[in-house]
C-alpha positions as CSV (number, residue, x, y, z in Angstrom):
1,X,25.3,38.4,9.1
2,X,22.7,37.4,6.6
3,X,19.7,35.2,7.4
4,X,19.0,31.8,5.4
5,X,16.5,33.6,3.3
6,X,19.0,36.5,2.4
7,X,21.8,33.7,1.5
8,X,19.4,32.1,-0.8
9,X,18.3,35.3,-2.5
10,X,21.8,36.4,-3.0
11,X,22.8,32.9,-4.0
12,X,20.6,33.6,-7.3
13,X,22.8,36.2,-8.3
14,X,25.9,34.1,-8.7
15,X,27.0,31.8,-11.4
16,X,25.8,28.2,-11.0
17,X,27.8,25.9,-9.0
18,X,28.0,27.9,-5.7
19,X,26.5,26.1,-2.9
20,X,25.8,26.7,1.0
21,X,27.5,24.0,2.9
22,X,28.8,23.7,6.4
23,X,27.8,27.4,7.0
24,X,30.0,28.5,4.1
25,X,29.8,29.4,0.4
26,X,31.5,26.7,-1.5
27,X,32.4,26.3,-5.1
28,X,34.9,24.0,-7.0
29,X,36.7,25.2,-10.2
30,X,38.2,22.7,-12.7
31,X,41.2,23.7,-14.9
32,X,43.0,22.0,-17.9
33,X,46.3,21.7,-15.8
34,X,48.0,22.0,-12.5
35,X,49.6,25.4,-13.6
36,X,46.4,26.7,-14.7
37,X,44.9,26.2,-11.3
38,X,47.6,27.9,-9.4
39,X,47.4,31.0,-11.8
40,X,43.9,31.2,-10.8
41,X,44.8,30.8,-7.0
42,X,47.4,33.4,-7.5
43,X,44.6,35.8,-9.0
44,X,42.2,35.0,-6.4
45,X,45.0,35.7,-3.7
46,X,45.6,39.2,-5.1
47,X,41.8,39.8,-5.2
48,X,41.3,38.7,-1.7
49,X,44.2,40.8,-0.3
50,X,42.8,43.9,-2.2
51,X,39.4,43.5,-0.6
52,X,40.9,42.4,2.8
53,X,38.6,39.1,2.9
54,X,40.2,36.0,2.4
55,X,38.7,32.6,1.2
56,X,39.8,29.1,2.3
57,X,41.5,27.8,-0.8
58,X,42.1,24.1,-1.3
59,X,44.2,22.8,-4.6
60,X,43.9,19.2,-5.6
61,X,45.9,19.0,-8.8
62,X,43.6,20.5,-11.4
63,X,40.8,21.5,-8.9
64,X,40.3,24.6,-6.7
65,X,38.0,24.6,-4.0
66,X,37.0,28.0,-2.5
67,X,35.0,28.3,0.7
68,X,33.7,31.7,1.8
69,X,32.7,32.7,5.2
70,X,33.3,35.8,7.3
71,X,35.2,34.3,10.3
72,X,35.1,37.4,12.4
73,X,31.3,36.9,13.0
74,X,31.3,33.1,12.3
75,X,28.7,33.4,9.5
76,X,28.0,34.2,5.8
77,X,28.0,37.9,5.5
78,X,27.6,40.4,2.3
79,X,31.2,40.5,2.1
80,X,31.2,36.6,1.1
81,X,28.6,37.3,-1.4
82,X,30.5,40.3,-2.8
83,X,33.6,38.3,-3.0
84,X,32.1,35.4,-4.8
85,X,30.7,37.6,-7.5
86,X,34.3,39.4,-7.8
87,X,35.8,35.8,-8.0
88,X,33.4,34.7,-10.9
89,X,34.9,37.9,-12.9
90,X,38.5,36.3,-12.4
91,X,37.1,33.0,-13.6
92,X,36.0,34.4,-17.0
93,X,39.6,35.0,-17.7
94,X,41.4,32.4,-19.9
95,X,43.8,30.0,-17.8
């Protein structure tokens, strides 16, 4: 588990748009179409399976919201920060 200070410090390493809300790291991503959003979700699902750490994924037409929290300890951990950084790498792909 990370302290509030550790979370704030680690958040500065992330691309802008991530926020801490309700005990989770959250970010919404906008895409040009619904199918682009779904392609992104599929990439995130593959990544999550590979690292065995799964975000909450909400799809609303062309918007994908990702919420990260380590549910086993009910807190934000290094796994969440690491996954957020990996998600940002996926976002740089063109959809």
